[in-house]
Each structure stands twice: as C-alpha cells, then as structure tokens.
N, C-alpha and C positions, 0 to 999 in steps of 0.2 A: 504494500500500500504506500502510495506516495502522496505528498501534499505539500502545501506551502505554509510557512509560518511567519507571523509578523513579530520580529524581534524588537524589543524596545530600543529606541535610540536615545543616546544621551543628548540633552539640550545643549546648544552652543553656549558656552559660558559668556557672560557679558564682558565687554571690554573695560578694563580697569583704567580709571582716569585719575590723574593727579592734577589738582588745581593749585597754582601758585598765586597767592594774593587773595585777600578777602575784604577788600575795600568795596567801593561802589560797584565796580564791574564784576568782581568775584561774587559778592554777596547777593546782588539784586538781579544779575543776568546769568552768569555762567553756572553757578551752583544749582539754582532751581531748575534751569533748563536741562542741565546734565542729568540731574536726579529724575527728571520727568521723561527722559528719552529711553524707550525700549532698546536694549542692547548695550547700554552703558551703565556703569556703576561708579558713583563718586567715592573712590577708594581712599584718597588722601587729600588733605587740604593743608597748605603751607601758609602760616601766618604767625607773627610774633606778638602782636598787641594783645594784652590780657583780655580786654573787653571783646575783641573779635574772637578770641579762642573760646570764650564763654558762649558767644552766639553760635559758633560751630557746634559746640557740645549740645546745645539746646535744639538746633535745627537738624543736624546731621550726626546723631550720636554714634552711628556705625562707622563714620569716617575716621581714619587715622589722622591725628594732628601732628604736624612737623613744624619745628621752629625754623624761621627763615635762615638762621645761621647754619642749619643742617640740610639745606636744600640739595647739596651735591649728593646726598645719599639717595635721592629720588631716582637717579639715573640707573641704579642697579636694584631697584625694589620690585621689579616684575610688572611695571605698569605697561599699558599699551598706548596711552596717549597722555601728553602733558599739555595743559591749558595755562597760558601765561597771561595773568590779569594783574600783574604788579606794575609799578610805575614805569613810564616810558623808557627811562635810562637803562632799565634792566632787560628790556625785551630782546635785544640782539645777543648779549652774552648768554642769557638763559636759553634762548632758542638754539643757539649754536651748540651749547653743551648737550642739550637734549637730542638734537639731531645726530651729533657725533656718537651719542650713546645708543643710537638705533631706535629712537622713539618718534612716533608721529607727534606733530605739534600743531596746536592752535595758538595764535598770538592775537591779543586784543589790538584793535586798530590804534594808530596807523601802521603798526608792525615795527617801524624803525624810524630813525630821525632823517634818513636820506634814502632816496631811491636806490643808490648804489649799494647801501647796506641791505636793503630788501632783496635786491637781485643776487647778492652774495648768498643770502639765506636760501633763496630759490635754487641756486646752483648746487648748494650743499645738499638740500633735500633731494634734488634730482639725482645727484651722484650716489646717494645712499638708497635711492628707491623708496623714499618715505613721503608720506602725506604732510604737507605744510599748508595751512589755511589761515586766513585772517578773518577775525570776527567783525563783520560789517553787518550787524543785525538790522540796520535801518533799511536794507533792501527788502525786508519782510514786514515793514510797516504797512498797515492796511491802506492808508492814503496813497503811499508810493505805489503799491501794487495796482491801485485803481488808476493812477496816472499812467502807469506802464500799459495797462490794458487799453485805455483811451488812445494813447499814442500809437500803439501797435495796431489797433483796429481801424485807424484812419478817421475816427470820429471828430477829430479837431481839424482835419485837413493836413496840410503841410505845416509842421510846427515851426514858428518863427522865433519865439522867445520863451524860455523856461525860467521862471522865477521860483526860488525856494528859500525858505527862512527857518532857522532855529533861533528864535529870540526869547529872551527871558528878562525879567525885571529883578535884578539883584544889585541894588545900588551900593552895597558894601561887600568887599571881597571876603570870601570864606577862608582863604588861605589854602595851604596844601600844595603838593607838587603840581597839580593841574594849573594853578595860577602863578607858579613860580617863574621868575625871569631868568633863572639859571639856564645857560645854553644847553647843558646836557639833559635837562628835563623835557625840552621841547613842549613847554607849557603854553598856555594861551588858547584862545578859541579857534585860531586858524588850524592848528593841528588836532584839536579835540573835535568839536562839532563840525568844523570846516572839513574834516576828512570824510564825514558822512555826506555832507552836501556835495562835495566833489565826486565821491564815489557814485552817488545817485545820478548825477549829471552824466558821467562817463558811461554808466550802465545803460542809460536811455539813449544817448546821442553820440557816443563814440569819442574818438580821439580829439584832443584840443590842439589848436595851432598857435593860439595867442592868449596871453593872460595879463590882466590888469587887476591890481588889488590896492585897497586902502586898509591898513591895520593900525588902529589907534588904541591908546591906553587912556581911558576916560575917567575912571574912578580914582578918587584919592586913595593912595596907599597901594594901588594895583601895580604889579610888576610886569605882567604880560598882556598881550592884546586882548581887549574885552569888547571891542566894537569893530567888526571887520566886514568888508565887502569885496567880492570877487566878480569880475566880468570875464567870461570865457567865450572864445570863438571856436566852435567845433568845426572840424574839417568838412562836415556835411552841410554847414551853413547855419545851424541853429546857434543862437546866442543864449548863454546861461548867465543869469544874474543871481548871485547867491549872497545872502546876508546871515551873519551870526553875531549875536550881541547879548551882553548881560545888562545893558543899560536901556532897554526898550520899555519905556513907561506905558506905551500903547503897542500892542502886538499886531504885526501885519499878517496877511494871509500866509498860511503854511506853504501852499502851492498856488501859483497863478501861471497857467500855461496857455499861450496865445498861438492860435493857428490860423490858416487862411479860411477855414470854414466856421470855427467856433473857438471859444475859450473855456477854460475850466478853472474854478477857484474853490479852494477849501481852506477852512480855518481850524485851529486846534491841533492837538497832538494825538498820535496813535495811542490807544489806551493800554497797551501791553506793559509799558514801563511802570505806570501807576499801579497796575494790578500786581506786578512782581514786587514792587516796593511795599505793597500792602500785605505781602505774604502769600498771595495766591500762586498756584501752579497750574499749568495746563494739564488736563487729564482727558483720557478717552471718553467721548460722548458728551463732554461738557463744553458749551460754547466758549470760545476764547478769541480775544482780540476783536470783539464786535463793537463797531461804532454806532452809537444811537442815531436814529433817523434824523433827529434835529440837528445833528452835526455833519450830515452828509454834505459833500461839495455840490456845486451847481455848474451846469454847462449851458452855454447860450452864446448869443452874438448881439452886440449893441445894447446890452442890458446890464444893470447893476445887480449882483447877487444880494447886496445889502438891502435892497428894496423888493426882494422876491423875484427878481428877474431870472430868466433861464429856468431850467428844470433840475430837480435834484437827481443826483446819481448815487446809487447805493455804494457805499464804501465797502470794498472787499474786506473780509476779516484779516487782521494782522496774523502773522504766522512765524514768530520767532522759533518755535519748535522745529520748523523745517530745516533750519541751519544744522542742528546736531543730528537730525534724522538723515540728512544728506551726507553728513560726515561719517555716520555708521556705514552707509552704503559705500563710501570711498574706501573705508578701512576693510570692510568685509568682501566687497565685490569688485573693487577696483574702478568704480564709477568716478567721474570727475569730482574733485572736492569742491565744496562751496567756497567761493572767493579765493581763487589761487593767489599765491604770493605775487605773481607777475601783474595781476590786476591792481593789487595794493601798491606796487612799485609805480604804476602809471599814475595813481592818485598822488603819490609823493612827488613825481615829476611836476605836477601842477602846483602842489603846496610849496615846493621849493621855488618855483617861478613866482608864485604869489608873494612869498616872503621877500624875494629880491625886488619885485615890482613896488611893494609898499615901502621898502627901505630906500630905494633909489628914485622913486617917483617916475618909473618908466614902464612901458609896455614890453613884456618879454615874449619873444617868439620861441616856440618849441619845435 
C-alpha cells in the first residue's frame, strides 16, 4: 500500500532586527513599525539614556537592551538587519561597520552628510551583496500617494509646478542635534524635513538640472537653518517649489500642484505620525492612516478651495507599514529594496547644491 503524507514544516523564523537609537525616529517610527511587521522581530535596541531605557522596558520588554558604548558587539550577535536611527554624524560609521560585518542595513534619512558618502555606502553594500535602504517614510504619506496617483493618471494634465511644504510654528528652539550648527551634525531643516521634500519631488518628477535655495536662521538662539526655500528645475520641465520652516505662524497648503488641465490643493499632515506618537500601531484588519473626509484635498480649475471651489478627492490611506513589508521581501526574496541608497544619494546631490546656493547667493547647475 502506498500513499502520500503531509509532513509538518517548520515556520520560517523571523528576521532579527537591531535598532540603534531610541530618540524621535527610533521610538515613534522604527520600533513600532518593526514590531508590527510580519517576518520581523525587534530583537535588540541600543540606547544609553536612562529614561529611554525605561521606555524600552515598558514598550518592548522582550527586546534586549544594549548600551551605546557597547554597540560594536551588535555586529556578531546573530542579527539579520540593523536599523540606524541615531544622530546624523553616526550614520556613515555605523552603516559601514554593519555592512562590513555582513549585515543588511536601514539608515534613517538623509543617510549621510554628502552624496559621495552615500555612494560609498552603496558600493560597499553592492560589493558585499547586502541590502542597504534609506528610511524615507514620507513616500507613504496618504496625501503624497494621492498626489502621485493624480499625476500618474493625467488628471491634472501636464504638471507645470509642484509646491510642497513642511511648516511648523515653533518660535523657540528645542535644542538637540537636529538644531545644532555643528558641521558634523548636518542639523537644520534643509537636511531634516528638506530631505523629505526633495525626495518626494524627485520621486514624482525625476532628475533636477538646476537648484536655487534660501536658508535662513530666524529664531533667537537658533544655530541652524529654520526657514528654508528651494526652487528646483526638473529635466522634464516641471518646477518644484519647496518650503520648510519652524517659524510659520500661519501654515500654507501641504501640497499645491498646478497642471494644464487642473490643480490640486491639500492642507494638513498625514495622520500616521500623530497616531504613532500616541502609541498606536498598525494591525491587520484595523484601518490605518485614514484621513477624515473634511481634510481631503480638492481638485479644480479657476476656483479657490478655501471657498469650496473644485471637488474633493479622497485621500488614499497612508501606509508606512509598506516600507518594512517591502524590506522583508528584499531580504527574503531578493525583490528591490524600498528607497535604495542611490536614490538617497540623488537627494543629497540636490541638498548639497541647495546649501551652496543659499550660502553663495547663486543658482547651481547639476
């Protein structure tokens, strides 16, 4: 008598992740998204601050805590992936050490201080056959996904100008490395929120040929740029006008996209960051990243959205979880990683040109 038998198969063990840094990026973005991603387990968190270590123990009691002074021990601890969410000055040395140890790496934006450094990391990862990705989560903002859909569908006609803003009202500096004027920190809004603005513009409209920028320090006691404007000329003809500011007492539209057939305007921020800061986590079957109908953008021509002109366009749900889901696919199946280092280097080309433009009062050709 012959027959077939179904033998039990062992489930694929999750990929073990080490997270370096538990400040804003680590605590509110990376840690909860990693923990919510099937196929990943938040194995180790590196942080030294006592209050942050207490938060880790409360939120992720199964994670191993490592002091920042002992970070080198991470490279031989059996991890599959290292996520670097520490201050900018540490990104390149930590990513280099992790890649040389044979580990896949995610680095928080902007990945490095210069495009040359980013490309050296890209080359090292390629040489070792390792995944290297940059965390540009704003590609998965619901409003940006909506703009991308409208542009891609031709609903606006030929796009002439793309306006994008990350504005805040923070009249007093908070301090910390993000607002530091020390050159090695690459602080200021140009390299912080500006990296998101430029990444979104390049994602939509491709390479840039010319950059003009104004970067000012407006607040008393501030050390780095806190009110910055960029004008980009794309090779395809679109002009991108980008603003980032901590001194905006009245906030402008998040997006204003003008085409030959129609324009689109939206206000407010994607809700995912606020949800993550409030302790929420994405979960299967639970709505996530949903923008309320009253905050949808509007599309039209020759009408003001402030007076009800145009028609509302449903904002697509935001989807930050898609970043780490795609990363699992890259590590397991060899699919392309989300936000390859080469794309981050292209963003840094623009940021470096913008810094030069603002410093010298010139337009920079790329």
